[in-house]
C-alpha positions as CSV (number, residue, x, y, z in Angstrom):
1,X,0.0,0.1,0.0
2,X,1.1,3.6,-0.6
3,X,1.9,6.0,2.2
4,X,-1.3,7.9,1.5
5,X,-3.4,4.8,1.8
6,X,-1.8,3.9,5.2
7,X,-2.5,7.4,6.4
8,X,-6.2,7.3,5.2
9,X,-6.6,3.7,6.7
10,X,-4.9,4.9,9.9
11,X,-7.0,8.0,10.3
12,X,-10.2,6.0,9.9
13,X,-9.1,3.0,12.1
14,X,-7.7,5.3,14.8
15,X,-10.8,7.6,14.9
16,X,-13.2,4.5,15.1
17,X,-11.0,2.7,17.7
18,X,-10.5,5.7,19.9
19,X,-14.4,6.4,20.0
20,X,-15.0,2.7,20.8
21,X,-12.5,2.5,23.7
22,X,-12.9,5.8,25.4
23,X,-15.8,7.6,23.6
24,X,-13.8,10.5,22.5
25,X,-11.0,11.1,20.0
26,X,-7.3,11.4,21.0
27,X,-6.7,14.2,18.5
28,X,-6.1,13.9,14.8
29,X,-2.4,13.2,14.8
30,X,-2.6,10.6,17.6
31,X,-5.6,9.0,15.9
32,X,-3.7,8.6,12.7
33,X,-0.6,7.2,14.5
34,X,-2.8,5.0,16.6
35,X,-4.6,3.7,13.5
36,X,-1.3,2.9,11.7
37,X,0.0,1.1,14.8
38,X,-3.3,-0.6,15.0
39,X,-3.1,-1.8,11.4
40,X,0.3,-3.2,12.1
41,X,-0.8,-4.9,15.3
42,X,-4.0,-6.1,13.7
43,X,-2.2,-7.5,10.7
44,X,0.2,-9.3,12.9
45,X,-2.7,-10.7,15.1
46,X,-4.6,-11.9,12.0
47,X,-1.6,-13.5,10.5
48,X,-0.9,-15.4,13.8
49,X,-4.5,-16.7,13.5
50,X,-3.9,-17.8,9.9
51,X,-6.0,-15.0,8.3
52,X,-4.7,-12.4,5.8
53,X,-3.7,-9.1,7.4
54,X,-3.9,-5.6,6.0
55,X,-3.3,-5.8,2.2
56,X,-5.2,-2.9,0.5
57,X,-7.5,0.1,1.3
58,X,-10.7,-1.9,1.7
59,X,-13.4,-2.7,4.3
60,X,-11.6,-5.9,5.5
61,X,-8.3,-4.1,6.0
62,X,-10.2,-1.4,7.9
63,X,-11.8,-4.0,10.2
64,X,-8.3,-5.6,10.9
65,X,-6.9,-2.1,11.6
66,X,-9.7,-1.2,13.9
67,X,-9.4,-4.5,15.9
68,X,-5.6,-3.9,16.2
69,X,-6.1,-0.3,17.3
70,X,-8.6,-1.2,19.9
71,X,-6.2,-4.0,21.2
72,X,-3.4,-1.5,21.2
73,X,-5.5,1.2,22.9
74,X,-6.7,-1.2,25.6
75,X,-3.1,-2.1,26.5
76,X,-2.0,1.6,26.3
77,X,-4.7,2.7,28.7
78,X,-4.0,-0.1,31.1
79,X,-0.4,0.8,31.2
80,X,-1.1,4.5,31.5
81,X,-3.6,4.0,34.2
82,X,-1.1,1.7,36.0
83,X,1.6,4.3,35.9
84,X,-0.3,7.5,36.6
85,X,-3.1,5.8,38.6
86,X,-0.9,5.1,41.6
87,X,-0.4,7.6,44.4
88,X,3.0,8.1,45.8
89,X,1.9,9.5,49.0
């Protein structure tokens, strides 16, 4: 896929995933980065399960990217909550 296709897929996947996980967006730049990372994570997860990963700009790739972005966001928020959720005093 071209860089522009990754950015478009990342924007859509990051936007959808951030609204699914915490009901608000993280900001345009972070949504795009989250979506691209999610596409990579989702592609890896799906390949581990024997399914095709992200291949083109289509609905299947968007679903894979959203699933990966949701998984990434859940882990991100768990780590962030664990680090910043503890009180030192």
